[in-house]
C-alpha positions in Angstrom: 21.3 -18.5 62.0 21.6 -14.8 62.5 18.1 -13.5 61.8 18.9 -9.8 62.0 21.8 -10.2 59.5 19.5 -12.1 57.1 16.9 -9.4 57.4 19.4 -6.7 56.7 20.7 -8.7 53.7 17.2 -8.9 52.3 16.6 -5.2 52.8 20.0 -4.5 51.1 19.1 -6.6 48.1 15.8 -4.8 47.7 17.1 -1.3 48.3 20.7 -1.2 47.3 21.7 0.1 50.7 24.7 -1.6 52.3 23.8 -3.6 55.4 25.8 -1.3 57.7 23.9 1.7 56.4 20.4 0.4 57.3 19.1 1.7 60.6 16.3 0.4 62.8 14.5 3.7 62.5 14.4 3.7 58.7 10.8 3.8 57.5 10.2 1.3 54.6 8.2 3.7 52.6 9.8 7.1 53.3 13.4 6.2 53.9 13.9 3.0 51.8 11.4 3.9 49.0 9.5 0.6 49.2 5.9 1.2 48.2 3.1 -0.7 50.0 2.8 -3.1 47.1 6.5 -3.7 47.0 6.5 -4.2 50.7 4.0 -7.1 50.4 6.3 -8.7 47.9 9.3 -8.0 50.2 7.5 -9.6 53.2 6.8 -12.7 51.1 10.5 -13.0 50.4 11.3 -12.6 54.1 8.7 -15.3 55.0 10.2 -17.7 52.4 13.8 -17.1 53.4 13.1 -17.5 57.1 10.5 -20.1 56.7 7.9 -18.2 58.8 4.5 -16.7 58.1 3.2 -13.4 59.5 -0.5 -13.0 60.3 -2.0 -10.4 58.0 -3.1 -8.2 60.9 0.6 -7.8 61.9 1.7 -6.5 58.5 0.1 -3.2 59.1 2.1 -2.7 62.2 5.4 -2.8 60.3 6.5 0.7 59.4 10.3 0.6 60.2 13.2 -1.8 59.9 13.1 -2.1 63.7 9.4 -3.0 63.6 10.2 -5.8 61.2 13.1 -7.0 63.3 11.1 -7.1 66.5 8.1 -8.8 64.9 10.4 -11.4 63.3 12.4 -12.1 66.4 9.1 -12.3 68.5 7.7 -14.7 65.9 10.7 -16.9 66.1 10.9 -16.7 69.9 14.3 -15.1 69.9 15.2 -12.8 72.7 17.0 -9.7 71.5 
């Protein structure tokens, strides 16, 4: 399983960006135009796809694609 690739595919599906266009520094709200409400829905789809669950207190820490990747990999115990 390539977790980073799966995350990029989910972001691509939601935003219309091609996976190779999505950069770690992209801000979900400002660069990818995902509102806070849409972000909650998006995170739910990530949790379902990867069969994980993020603690609510961590969701506020996610601002960029890189933040989501790091939190996800940390949650899964994957060393990047």
